[in-house]
GUPAPA-471716 format. One record per residue (C-alpha): residue number from 1; x, y, z. Coordinates in nm, 4 decimals. Layout:
{NUM,{X,Y,Z}};
...
% end
This chain:
{1,{21.0961,9.6245,-16.0292}};
{2,{21.0913,9.8574,-15.7317}};
{3,{20.8331,9.7443,-15.4769}};
{4,{20.6317,9.9778,-15.2496}};
{5,{20.7646,9.8013,-14.9398}};
{6,{21.1200,9.9035,-15.0287}};
{7,{21.0353,10.2717,-15.0569}};
{8,{20.8830,10.2662,-14.7079}};
{9,{21.1322,10.0318,-14.5413}};
{10,{21.3718,10.3078,-14.4259}};
{11,{21.6083,10.0656,-14.2465}};
{12,{21.7757,9.7423,-14.3527}};
{13,{22.0527,9.5377,-14.1920}};
{14,{22.3538,9.4271,-14.3975}};
{15,{22.5326,9.1142,-14.2712}};
{16,{22.8869,9.0415,-14.3913}};
{17,{22.9644,8.6915,-14.2664}};
{18,{23.2162,8.4451,-14.3986}};
{19,{23.5451,8.2682,-14.3344}};
{20,{23.7236,8.6051,-14.3124}};
{21,{23.5800,8.6384,-13.9609}};
{22,{23.8070,8.3563,-13.8388}};
{23,{24.1197,8.5744,-13.8414}};
{24,{23.9192,8.8955,-13.8384}};
{25,{24.0617,9.0282,-14.1653}};
{26,{23.9114,9.2144,-14.4630}};
{27,{23.6593,9.0042,-14.6560}};
{28,{23.8151,8.8841,-14.9861}};
{29,{24.0204,9.2035,-15.0186}};
{30,{24.2809,9.0722,-14.7736}};
{31,{24.4347,8.8451,-15.0382}};
{32,{24.3443,9.0665,-15.3350}};
{33,{24.5338,9.3562,-15.1727}};
{34,{24.8213,9.1181,-15.0902}};
{35,{24.7874,9.1544,-14.7142}};
{36,{24.7798,8.7753,-14.6822}};
{37,{24.8581,8.4837,-14.9130}};
{38,{24.5585,8.3269,-15.0834}};
{39,{24.6394,7.9895,-14.9289}};
{40,{24.6503,8.1409,-14.5789}};
{41,{24.3241,8.3207,-14.6426}};
{42,{24.1514,7.9981,-14.7466}};
{43,{24.3017,7.8137,-14.4488}};
{44,{24.0436,8.0031,-14.2431}};
{45,{23.7863,7.7515,-14.3655}};
{46,{23.9136,7.5161,-14.0942}};
{47,{23.8116,7.7615,-13.8220}};
{48,{23.4656,7.8640,-13.9442}};
{49,{23.2280,7.6855,-13.7053}};
{50,{22.9002,7.8855,-13.6948}};
{51,{22.8713,7.7222,-13.3518}};
{52,{22.6696,8.0094,-13.2011}};
{53,{22.4709,8.0921,-13.5117}};
{54,{22.1201,8.1849,-13.3970}};
{55,{21.9282,8.3333,-13.6892}};
{56,{21.6115,8.3689,-13.4792}};
{57,{21.8020,8.5906,-13.2352}};
{58,{21.9413,8.7898,-13.5289}};
{59,{21.5937,8.8383,-13.6722}};
{60,{21.4432,8.9482,-13.3412}};
{61,{21.7274,9.1959,-13.2877}};
{62,{21.6828,9.3382,-13.6377}};
{63,{21.3098,9.3713,-13.5730}};
{64,{21.3720,9.5551,-13.2443}};
{65,{21.6113,9.7833,-13.4334}};
{66,{21.3252,9.8870,-13.6608}};
{67,{21.4616,9.7158,-13.9735}};
{68,{21.2159,9.6082,-14.2398}};
{69,{21.4667,9.4002,-14.4422}};
{70,{21.8069,9.2329,-14.4124}};
{71,{22.0755,9.1283,-14.6612}};
{72,{22.3207,8.8411,-14.5971}};
{73,{22.6384,8.7787,-14.7988}};
{74,{22.5544,8.4460,-14.9621}};
{75,{22.8860,8.4652,-15.1507}};
{76,{23.1536,8.7332,-15.1454}};
{77,{23.4358,8.7866,-15.3962}};
{78,{23.6383,8.5057,-15.2349}};
{79,{23.3918,8.2533,-15.3810}};
{80,{23.3054,8.0792,-15.0526}};
{81,{22.9326,8.0022,-15.0596}};
{82,{22.7198,7.9887,-14.7448}};
{83,{22.4995,7.7189,-14.8967}};
{84,{22.5529,7.3690,-15.0382}};
{85,{22.6078,7.4748,-15.3980}};
{86,{22.6086,7.1833,-15.6381}};
{87,{22.8512,7.3411,-15.8870}};
{88,{23.1483,7.3854,-15.6533}};
{89,{23.2879,7.2324,-15.3358}};
{90,{23.3988,7.5776,-15.2161}};
{91,{23.1196,7.6180,-14.9638}};
{92,{23.0760,7.6087,-14.5880}};
{93,{22.8959,7.2731,-14.6003}};
{94,{23.1904,7.0851,-14.7528}};
{95,{23.4907,7.2952,-14.6510}};
{96,{23.4223,7.4161,-14.2943}};
{97,{23.3273,7.2718,-13.9545}};
{98,{22.9971,7.4591,-13.9862}};
{99,{22.8978,7.1705,-14.2127}};
{100,{22.5519,7.2939,-14.3066}};
{101,{22.3540,7.5352,-14.5200}};
{102,{22.3481,7.8731,-14.3430}};
{103,{22.1113,8.0441,-14.5868}};
{104,{21.7931,7.8429,-14.5218}};
{105,{21.7725,7.9099,-14.1444}};
{106,{21.8417,8.2802,-14.2018}};
{107,{21.5560,8.3018,-14.4515}};
{108,{21.3179,8.1069,-14.2279}};
{109,{21.3972,8.3285,-13.9281}};
{110,{21.3428,8.6511,-14.1224}};
{111,{21.0129,8.5312,-14.2615}};
{112,{20.8961,8.4289,-13.9159}};
{113,{20.9848,8.7772,-13.7848}};
{114,{20.8092,8.9529,-14.0743}};
{115,{21.1336,9.0941,-14.2163}};
{116,{21.1933,9.1066,-14.5913}};
{117,{21.4592,8.8634,-14.7140}};
{118,{21.7653,8.9844,-14.9040}};
{119,{22.0740,8.8022,-15.0316}};
{120,{22.4083,8.9491,-15.1430}};
{121,{22.5932,8.7807,-15.4306}};
{122,{22.9217,8.8765,-15.5959}};
{123,{22.9199,8.8663,-15.9756}};
{124,{23.2942,8.8098,-15.9867}};
{125,{23.4680,8.5165,-15.8168}};
{126,{23.8404,8.5330,-15.7515}};
{127,{23.8484,8.1594,-15.6714}};
{128,{23.6831,8.0133,-15.9804}};
{129,{23.9308,7.8674,-16.2294}};
{130,{23.7497,8.0177,-16.5278}};
{131,{23.7202,8.3748,-16.4037}};
{132,{24.0608,8.4849,-16.5362}};
{133,{24.3501,8.2942,-16.6995}};
{134,{24.5779,8.3425,-16.4008}};
{135,{24.6427,8.0953,-16.1191}};
{136,{24.3742,8.1515,-15.8551}};
{137,{24.6231,8.2552,-15.5874}};
{138,{24.7759,8.5185,-15.8191}};
{139,{24.4552,8.7157,-15.8723}};
{140,{24.5604,9.0222,-15.6813}};
{141,{24.5611,9.3977,-15.7159}};
{142,{24.8967,9.3909,-15.8959}};
{143,{24.7924,9.1284,-16.1535}};
{144,{24.4230,9.1849,-16.2227}};
{145,{24.4412,9.5634,-16.2023}};
{146,{24.7417,9.6084,-16.4292}};
{147,{24.6580,9.3407,-16.6866}};
{148,{24.4577,9.4281,-16.9971}};
{149,{24.1516,9.2408,-17.1162}};
{150,{24.3327,9.0806,-17.4124}};
{151,{24.5912,8.9441,-17.1691}};
{152,{24.3318,8.8034,-16.9310}};
{153,{24.0677,8.6960,-17.1812}};
{154,{24.2442,8.6482,-17.5189}};
{155,{23.9211,8.5830,-17.7100}};
{156,{23.7236,8.8445,-17.5205}};
{157,{23.3854,8.7335,-17.3921}};
{158,{23.4136,8.4243,-17.6126}};
{159,{23.7167,8.2960,-17.4197}};
{160,{23.6219,7.9357,-17.3240}};
{161,{23.7345,7.9793,-16.9643}};
{162,{23.5144,8.2866,-16.9289}};
{163,{23.2183,8.1010,-17.0779}};
{164,{23.2707,7.8248,-16.8226}};
{165,{23.2745,8.0803,-16.5442}};
{166,{22.9671,8.2601,-16.6794}};
{167,{22.7685,7.9357,-16.6834}};
{168,{22.8862,7.8520,-16.3299}};
{169,{22.7892,8.1904,-16.1928}};
{170,{22.4406,8.1742,-16.3443}};
{171,{22.3971,7.8225,-16.2025}};
{172,{22.4784,7.9454,-15.8517}};
{173,{22.2280,8.2271,-15.8870}};
{174,{21.9678,7.9831,-16.0116}};
{175,{22.0246,7.7737,-15.6987}};
{176,{21.9719,8.0730,-15.4716}};
{177,{21.6673,8.1913,-15.6637}};
{178,{21.4896,7.8554,-15.6931}};
{179,{21.5802,7.6696,-15.3753}};
{180,{21.4445,7.8929,-15.0977}};
{181,{21.1102,8.0233,-15.2164}};
{182,{21.0333,8.3887,-15.2794}};
{183,{21.3165,8.6348,-15.2135}};
{184,{21.2409,9.0022,-15.1596}};
{185,{21.5739,9.1572,-15.2582}};
{186,{21.8860,9.0591,-15.4523}};
{187,{22.1946,9.2658,-15.3715}};
{188,{22.4737,9.2340,-15.6272}};
{189,{22.8349,9.3480,-15.6174}};
{190,{23.1516,9.3058,-15.8229}};
{191,{23.0323,9.4079,-16.1692}};
{192,{23.3364,9.6269,-16.2361}};
{193,{23.5891,9.3750,-16.3710}};
{194,{23.5695,9.3254,-16.6574}};
{195,{23.3909,9.6558,-16.7146}};
{196,{23.2451,9.5485,-17.0456}};
{197,{22.8882,9.4275,-17.0697}};
{198,{22.9757,9.1862,-17.3484}};
{199,{23.1211,8.9684,-17.0717}};
{200,{22.8457,8.9967,-16.8121}};
{201,{22.5434,9.0093,-17.0486}};
{202,{22.3366,9.1798,-16.7815}};
{203,{22.0223,9.2041,-16.9943}};
{204,{22.0210,8.8266,-17.0136}};
{205,{22.0822,8.7956,-16.6385}};
{206,{21.8106,9.0473,-16.5569}};
{207,{21.5604,8.8472,-16.7634}};
{208,{21.6563,8.5274,-16.5827}};
{209,{21.6254,8.6906,-16.2425}};
{210,{21.2810,8.8203,-16.3285}};
{211,{21.1810,8.4700,-16.4341}};
{212,{21.3168,8.3110,-16.1165}};
{213,{21.2132,8.5866,-15.8739}};
{214,{20.9587,8.8166,-16.0421}};
{215,{20.8792,9.0166,-15.7270}};
{216,{21.2361,9.0728,-15.6073}};
{217,{21.3887,9.4195,-15.5867}};
{218,{21.7357,9.4241,-15.7466}};
{219,{22.0042,9.6691,-15.6441}};
{220,{22.1902,9.8911,-15.8892}};
{221,{22.5168,9.6997,-15.9239}};
{222,{22.3970,9.5397,-16.2448}};
{223,{22.5724,9.7699,-16.4905}};
{224,{22.2653,9.9925,-16.5106}};
{225,{21.9990,9.7193,-16.4954}};
{226,{21.9105,9.7525,-16.1269}};
{227,{21.6130,9.9115,-15.9533}};
{228,{21.7897,10.1507,-15.7173}};
{229,{22.1228,10.3160,-15.6422}};
{230,{22.3573,10.2075,-15.3634}};
{231,{22.6081,10.4714,-15.2496}};
{232,{22.8321,10.3311,-14.9767}};
{233,{23.0253,10.4636,-14.6774}};
{234,{23.0255,10.8298,-14.7930}};
{235,{22.6948,10.9936,-14.6985}};
{236,{22.5476,11.1734,-15.0024}};
{237,{22.5287,11.5517,-14.9856}};
{238,{22.2467,11.5553,-15.2395}};
{239,{22.0118,11.2609,-15.2883}};
{240,{22.0784,11.0288,-15.5819}};
{241,{21.8143,11.0242,-15.8530}};
{242,{21.5339,10.7754,-15.8046}};
{243,{21.5094,10.5138,-15.5282}};
{244,{21.8272,10.4675,-15.3290}};
{245,{21.9884,10.3118,-15.0260}};
{246,{22.2979,10.4166,-14.8314}};
{247,{22.5026,10.1183,-14.7113}};
{248,{22.7421,10.1865,-14.4269}};
{249,{22.9307,10.0059,-14.1524}};
{250,{22.8808,10.0541,-13.7772}};
{251,{23.2580,10.0595,-13.7280}};
{252,{23.5055,10.0867,-14.0182}};
{253,{23.4750,9.7289,-14.1478}};
{254,{23.2104,9.5301,-14.3321}};
{255,{23.2986,9.1931,-14.1817}};
{256,{23.4322,9.1207,-13.8336}};
{257,{23.7832,9.2601,-13.7949}};
{258,{23.9411,9.1845,-13.4629}};
{259,{24.1271,9.5157,-13.4292}};
{260,{23.8453,9.7459,-13.5389}};
{261,{23.6911,9.9027,-13.2295}};
{262,{23.6053,10.2324,-13.3975}};
{263,{23.2295,10.1985,-13.3641}};
{264,{23.0138,10.4965,-13.4461}};
{265,{22.8205,10.6330,-13.1514}};
{266,{22.4467,10.5842,-13.1282}};
{267,{22.3996,10.9577,-13.1749}};
{268,{22.6068,10.9507,-13.4939}};
{269,{22.4056,10.6570,-13.6298}};
{270,{22.0706,10.8201,-13.5491}};
{271,{22.1834,11.1418,-13.7144}};
{272,{22.2991,10.9523,-14.0235}};
{273,{21.9683,10.7650,-14.0359}};
{274,{21.7713,11.0896,-14.0147}};
{275,{21.9745,11.2502,-14.2910}};
{276,{21.9224,10.9495,-14.5193}};
{277,{21.5465,10.9205,-14.4732}};
{278,{21.5228,11.3008,-14.4894}};
{279,{21.6603,11.2753,-14.8445}};
{280,{21.4191,10.9951,-14.9304}};
{281,{21.6566,10.6985,-14.9016}};
{282,{21.6953,10.3844,-14.6928}};
{283,{21.9826,10.3105,-14.4562}};
{284,{22.1416,9.9654,-14.4926}};
{285,{22.3404,9.9378,-14.1701}};
{286,{22.6073,9.6689,-14.1615}};
{287,{22.7018,9.4220,-13.8893}};
{288,{22.9911,9.1753,-13.8997}};
{289,{22.9332,8.8549,-13.6996}};
{290,{23.2255,8.6573,-13.5603}};
{291,{23.3120,8.3194,-13.7141}};
{292,{23.0803,8.1416,-13.4695}};
{293,{22.7848,8.3626,-13.5651}};
{294,{22.7867,8.5759,-13.2511}};
{295,{22.7293,8.9465,-13.3103}};
{296,{22.9694,9.2019,-13.1687}};
{297,{22.8273,9.3434,-12.8402}};
{298,{22.8969,9.7024,-12.9474}};
{299,{22.6983,9.6504,-13.2652}};
{300,{22.4106,9.4897,-13.0766}};
{301,{22.4034,9.7930,-12.8454}};
{302,{22.3876,10.0314,-13.1413}};
{303,{22.0998,9.8399,-13.3020}};
{304,{21.9055,9.8270,-12.9756}};
{305,{21.9556,10.2009,-12.9250}};
{306,{21.8536,10.2837,-13.2803}};
{307,{21.5402,10.0763,-13.2357}};
{308,{21.4515,10.2628,-12.9157}};
{309,{21.4806,10.5949,-13.0982}};
{310,{21.2789,10.4756,-13.3994}};
{311,{20.9949,10.3392,-13.1851}};
{312,{20.9635,10.6737,-13.0098}};
{313,{20.9531,10.8614,-13.3413}};
{314,{20.8001,10.6002,-13.5744}};
{315,{20.5352,10.8399,-13.7044}};
{316,{20.8087,11.0576,-13.8515}};
{317,{20.9953,10.7600,-14.0004}};
{318,{20.7627,10.5087,-14.1655}};
{319,{20.5089,10.6172,-14.4220}};
{320,{20.6968,10.9392,-14.4943}};
{321,{20.8766,11.0845,-14.7930}};
{322,{21.1769,11.3158,-14.8312}};
{323,{21.1372,11.6386,-14.6372}};
{324,{21.2709,11.9873,-14.6886}};
{325,{21.5553,12.0359,-14.9372}};
{326,{21.8932,12.1646,-14.8134}};
{327,{21.8972,12.5225,-14.6928}};
{328,{21.5649,12.5308,-14.5108}};
{329,{21.6817,12.4207,-14.1673}};
{330,{21.9832,12.2995,-13.9707}};
{331,{21.8857,11.9358,-13.9425}};
{332,{21.6833,11.6850,-14.1410}};
{333,{21.3124,11.6394,-14.2025}};
{334,{21.0531,11.4053,-14.3470}};
{335,{20.7085,11.4763,-14.4860}};
{336,{20.3865,11.2809,-14.4436}};
{337,{20.2458,11.1125,-14.7535}};
{338,{19.9652,11.3703,-14.7767}};
{339,{20.2308,11.6453,-14.7438}};
{340,{20.0479,11.8192,-14.4589}};
{341,{20.2848,11.7294,-14.1735}};
{342,{20.6541,11.8087,-14.1434}};
{343,{20.8739,11.6090,-13.9046}};
{344,{21.1785,11.8216,-13.8274}};
{345,{21.4782,11.6394,-13.6762}};
{346,{21.7046,11.8556,-13.4639}};
{347,{22.0492,11.7167,-13.3848}};
{348,{22.2042,11.9902,-13.1722}};
{349,{22.0871,12.1635,-12.8558}};
{350,{21.9298,12.4999,-12.9463}};
{351,{21.9795,12.8110,-12.7329}};
{352,{21.6075,12.8778,-12.7375}};
{353,{21.4366,12.8366,-13.0771}};
{354,{21.5088,12.6800,-13.4155}};
{355,{21.4411,12.8502,-13.7519}};
{356,{21.2633,12.6847,-14.0458}};
{357,{21.2711,12.8798,-14.3708}};
{358,{21.0534,12.8868,-14.6782}};
{359,{20.7241,12.7411,-14.5474}};
{360,{20.4380,12.9441,-14.6934}};
{361,{20.1651,12.7434,-14.5209}};
{362,{19.9767,12.8426,-14.2143}};
{363,{20.0595,12.6262,-13.9112}};
{364,{19.7873,12.4514,-13.7120}};
{365,{19.9999,12.3006,-13.4371}};
{366,{20.3604,12.2323,-13.3378}};
{367,{20.4491,11.9575,-13.0911}};
{368,{20.7274,11.7232,-12.9788}};
{369,{20.6961,11.3829,-13.1426}};
{370,{20.7063,11.1047,-12.8870}};
{371,{20.6047,11.3362,-12.6047}};
{372,{20.3083,11.5265,-12.7442}};
{373,{20.3994,11.8537,-12.5730}};
{374,{20.2791,12.1534,-12.7713}};
{375,{20.5444,12.4116,-12.8552}};
{376,{20.5179,12.7872,-12.9086}};
{377,{20.6187,12.9325,-13.2431}};
{378,{20.6190,13.2618,-13.4288}};
{379,{20.6841,13.3813,-13.7817}};
{380,{20.9370,13.6615,-13.8221}};
{381,{20.9945,13.8734,-14.1335}};
{382,{20.8776,13.7876,-14.4825}};
{383,{20.7330,13.9859,-14.7728}};
{384,{20.3666,13.8937,-14.8065}};
{385,{20.3187,14.1162,-15.1141}};
{386,{20.5773,13.8993,-15.2961}};
{387,{20.4523,13.5716,-15.1453}};
{388,{20.7831,13.5296,-14.9607}};
{389,{20.7226,13.3789,-14.6175}};
{390,{20.8950,13.4827,-14.2988}};
{391,{21.1075,13.2441,-14.0948}};
{392,{20.9177,13.0075,-13.8672}};
{393,{21.0840,13.0021,-13.5249}};
{394,{20.9916,12.7151,-13.2918}};
{395,{21.0843,12.7379,-12.9240}};
{396,{21.2206,12.4125,-12.7825}};
{397,{21.2674,12.3930,-12.4049}};
{398,{21.5595,12.1954,-12.2663}};
{399,{21.3444,11.9339,-12.0958}};
{400,{21.1947,11.7993,-12.4221}};
{401,{21.5267,11.7403,-12.5984}};
{402,{21.6096,11.3854,-12.7067}};
{403,{21.9751,11.2886,-12.6483}};
{404,{22.0097,11.1609,-13.0067}};
{405,{21.7718,11.3720,-13.2154}};
{406,{21.4610,11.5677,-13.1211}};
{407,{21.1698,11.5425,-13.3653}};
{408,{20.9290,11.8349,-13.3984}};
{409,{20.5916,11.7684,-13.5592}};
{410,{20.4589,12.0653,-13.7576}};
{411,{20.0989,12.0300,-13.8719}};
{412,{20.0250,12.2535,-14.1723}};
{413,{19.6959,12.3928,-14.3017}};
{414,{19.7356,12.2084,-14.6322}};
{415,{19.9940,12.0354,-14.8529}};
{416,{20.3403,12.1852,-14.8119}};
{417,{20.3831,12.5041,-15.0147}};
{418,{20.7519,12.5819,-15.0215}};
{419,{20.9312,12.8978,-15.1250}};
{420,{21.2596,12.8252,-15.3057}};
{421,{21.3423,13.1645,-15.4539}};
{422,{21.6363,13.4031,-15.4214}};
{423,{21.4313,13.6951,-15.2917}};
{424,{21.3094,14.0070,-15.4712}};
{425,{21.3243,14.3838,-15.4333}};
% end
């Protein structure tokens, strides 16, 4: 069930943290894509210390960034759990020097900071003996991708090994959903293999989740049984239908990768954030802590900078809805809940004025959000006899420009009345 808090959250923080941070290699995919042997991948357990894990510091940083929720990878496709699961010894408590449950302190810190609690969980598990009838270390792109279902699961969903896995995976979810109190969001992944719902029985899982966590929002990677869509990495050109969230990395990697220094600039992140909320979505911005729990300094800097920008322009962020559709301006925009105020986000330095097309309303006032300075404007053109408005031009002096994105507040004389036609003779 989608909750009102999610629709207004605007920003969440994704945290990909696991043993893959020891060598700084791709999470789970490193062995699946045959970049490293499975045994060498799992040998990273010996180096996962969480020695500088400070969930309170994480939570305070996320709060300063303006995030209203966070999502931690409780278990990725590699099967390594961040809590003391009772149905497997493949967890950081038993297999790593960290030696303790890492989920509970994360949840406590978020709650203390007033941030909604989310957990990521992979449906599939490339390390569980029952997942597929292949030796665990041979579950790679060349074996799982090319094999057919009858080869992998000879009796289909009734294959005993699969039934064992299915029971195991539900038990782990039950642990997460009943051990830590109320969770706000469950973020699933890995529902694509096998791509047959007879195996996953998602209706059954959805019912169990609603019993365990009746108030939790559930993402869309549930074979159609989720509450919202989750496009990733590629920014949508048009908004997905219904509630949605765009998950994206700060650099090019989800988890910590030692050679990845290609961090997006603060200006690029702010622009991306504006475009997402301007289309009515949330941004789930990912960080990848090192094996000891320390966050990458470049990623901390980006979160601090994003938070500075959001605080300055909070009125145009929280409590808003999607703004103008494509074609009305060069930039992004949001709209107040009562639809009487437009917040126009300008990314590039204008020569003198910016045009906004299609607004039929009268304008009461135009000002710079975060500064309050009133701006001059004029309407040019239009065909009043056909109810086609002219173009609203707002003059923006150089001294009011924000280095990341300038937000112009346009107060209308009533709910937004927008012209979307092709023009008439």
